[in-house]
C-alpha positions in Angstrom: 0.0 0.0 0.0 1.5 3.4 -0.9 1.4 6.5 1.2 -1.5 8.1 -0.6 -3.7 5.1 0.1 -2.7 5.0 3.7 -3.3 8.7 4.2 -6.7 8.3 2.6 -7.5 5.4 4.9 -6.5 7.4 7.9 -8.6 10.3 6.8 -11.5 8.0 6.3 -11.0 6.4 9.8 -11.0 9.9 11.4 -14.2 10.9 9.5 -15.9 7.7 10.7 -14.7 8.3 14.3 -16.1 11.8 14.2 -19.3 10.7 12.7 -19.7 8.1 15.5 -18.8 10.6 18.2 -21.5 12.9 16.9 -24.0 10.0 16.7 -23.3 9.1 20.4 -23.5 12.7 21.5 -26.8 13.3 19.7 -28.4 10.2 21.2 -27.1 10.9 24.6 -28.4 14.4 24.5 -31.9 12.9 23.8 -31.4 10.0 26.3 -28.9 11.2 29.0 -29.9 8.4 31.4 -29.1 5.6 28.9 -26.2 4.0 30.7 -25.7 1.2 28.1 -25.3 3.7 25.3 -23.0 5.9 27.5 -20.9 2.8 28.3 -20.6 1.9 24.6 -19.5 5.5 24.0 -16.9 5.4 26.7 -15.5 2.1 25.4 -15.4 3.5 21.8 -13.6 6.6 23.1 -11.0 4.4 24.8 -10.6 2.4 21.6 -9.8 5.6 19.5 -7.4 7.0 22.2 -9.7 9.7 23.6 -8.9 8.6 27.1 -9.9 11.7 29.1 -13.3 11.8 27.4 -13.7 8.1 27.9 -13.0 8.3 31.6 -15.6 11.0 31.9 -18.2 8.9 30.2 -17.4 5.8 32.3 -17.5 7.9 35.5 -20.9 9.3 34.4 -22.2 5.7 34.0 -21.1 5.0 37.5 -22.7 8.2 38.8 -26.0 7.1 37.3 -25.6 3.5 38.2 -23.0 3.0 40.9 -23.1 -0.9 40.7 -22.6 -1.2 36.9 -20.0 -3.9 36.9 -18.8 -3.5 33.2 -18.4 0.3 33.7 -16.5 -0.3 36.9 -14.2 -2.8 35.2 -13.6 -0.6 32.2 -12.9 2.4 34.3 -10.4 0.5 36.5 -8.6 -0.9 33.4 -8.5 2.5 31.7 -7.2 4.2 34.8 -4.5 1.5 35.2 -3.4 2.0 31.6 -3.6 5.8 31.7 -3.0 6.9 35.3 -2.8 10.6 34.5 -6.1 11.0 32.6 
């Protein structure tokens, strides 16, 4: 794969990530108490390297539902991997 194709692929990935971020934000604005959607958003943000934003979303899941096991596990793992975020 040459550099032009790789740059085009990276640009496409960034566009897709921004589209998904906007999708999550729109749906969370309409459904702010949807902890499952918020968890998915937090996990997606972690996947794309937006750690600070991801931690905020995971913490919000736990504020809304303090015993949410998956959010608690994801937050602990993210904090261990990114202790300064």
